[in-house]
C-alpha positions as CSV (number, residue, x, y, z in Angstrom):
1,X,-109.9,-143.9,-55.2
2,X,-112.5,-141.7,-53.6
3,X,-109.7,-139.1,-52.6
4,X,-108.5,-139.0,-56.1
5,X,-112.0,-138.5,-57.5
6,X,-112.9,-135.9,-55.1
7,X,-110.2,-133.6,-55.9
8,X,-110.0,-134.5,-59.7
9,X,-110.1,-131.2,-61.5
10,X,-109.6,-129.1,-58.3
11,X,-107.4,-126.0,-59.3
12,X,-105.7,-125.7,-55.9
13,X,-104.9,-129.5,-55.7
14,X,-103.6,-129.4,-59.4
15,X,-101.5,-126.5,-58.4
16,X,-100.0,-128.2,-55.4
17,X,-99.0,-131.4,-57.2
18,X,-97.5,-129.3,-60.2
19,X,-95.3,-127.9,-57.4
20,X,-94.6,-131.4,-55.6
21,X,-93.7,-133.3,-58.7
22,X,-90.5,-131.2,-59.4
23,X,-89.4,-131.1,-55.7
24,X,-89.8,-134.9,-55.6
25,X,-87.7,-135.4,-58.6
26,X,-85.0,-133.0,-57.2
27,X,-84.9,-135.0,-53.8
28,X,-84.6,-138.3,-55.5
29,X,-81.8,-136.8,-57.9
30,X,-80.1,-135.5,-54.9
31,X,-80.2,-138.9,-53.1
32,X,-78.9,-140.8,-56.1
33,X,-75.9,-138.4,-56.3
34,X,-75.1,-138.6,-52.7
35,X,-75.1,-142.5,-52.8
36,X,-73.2,-142.5,-56.3
37,X,-70.6,-140.1,-54.8
38,X,-70.0,-142.4,-51.8
39,X,-70.0,-145.7,-53.9
40,X,-68.2,-144.6,-57.4
41,X,-65.6,-142.3,-55.9
42,X,-62.3,-143.9,-55.0
43,X,-60.6,-143.8,-51.6
44,X,-62.8,-141.1,-50.1
45,X,-61.6,-138.5,-52.3
46,X,-65.1,-136.9,-52.7
47,X,-66.7,-135.4,-55.6
48,X,-64.8,-132.2,-55.7
49,X,-61.9,-134.0,-57.0
50,X,-63.9,-135.3,-59.9
51,X,-63.7,-132.0,-62.0
52,X,-60.0,-131.9,-61.5
53,X,-59.2,-135.6,-62.2
54,X,-62.3,-137.4,-63.4
55,X,-60.6,-140.7,-64.6
56,X,-58.4,-141.0,-61.3
57,X,-61.6,-140.3,-59.0
58,X,-64.0,-142.9,-60.2
59,X,-63.3,-146.5,-59.4
60,X,-63.3,-148.6,-62.5
61,X,-64.6,-151.7,-60.5
62,X,-67.5,-150.0,-59.2
63,X,-68.3,-148.2,-62.5
64,X,-68.2,-151.6,-64.3
65,X,-70.5,-153.2,-61.6
66,X,-72.9,-150.1,-62.1
67,X,-72.8,-150.6,-65.9
68,X,-73.5,-154.3,-65.8
69,X,-76.2,-154.1,-63.5
70,X,-77.8,-151.3,-65.4
71,X,-77.6,-153.2,-68.6
72,X,-78.9,-156.5,-66.9
73,X,-81.9,-154.5,-65.4
74,X,-82.8,-152.6,-68.4
75,X,-82.2,-155.0,-71.3
76,X,-82.5,-158.4,-69.7
77,X,-85.0,-157.5,-66.9
78,X,-83.2,-159.3,-64.4
79,X,-84.7,-159.0,-60.8
80,X,-83.6,-155.9,-59.0
81,X,-83.2,-157.7,-55.7
82,X,-80.9,-160.4,-57.4
83,X,-78.8,-157.7,-59.0
84,X,-78.2,-156.0,-55.7
85,X,-77.1,-159.1,-53.9
86,X,-74.9,-160.2,-56.9
87,X,-73.3,-156.5,-57.2
88,X,-72.7,-156.7,-53.3
89,X,-71.1,-160.0,-53.3
90,X,-68.7,-158.9,-56.3
91,X,-68.0,-155.5,-54.6
92,X,-66.9,-157.4,-51.3
93,X,-64.8,-159.8,-53.1
94,X,-62.9,-157.5,-55.4
95,X,-63.1,-154.1,-53.6
């Protein structure tokens, strides 16, 4: 807390943090897209084929696992670790 209190209201620190926040969001979004392209895309086609054949590129099984996991996490507040384990088991069995 002392660090935060010491630099609270400092113009230089506020400017640095205003620049770091969008950069952090961009890095997280890039990582999410890289992971999604490796998981949701069928047969190693790559994301470049997504624009020419979107329905043929995305794996319906992986997309349904993603959707069910998102609903369980957001709507029913299921533990994310449990969701990860269940999604991994379902993916290993059916993929």
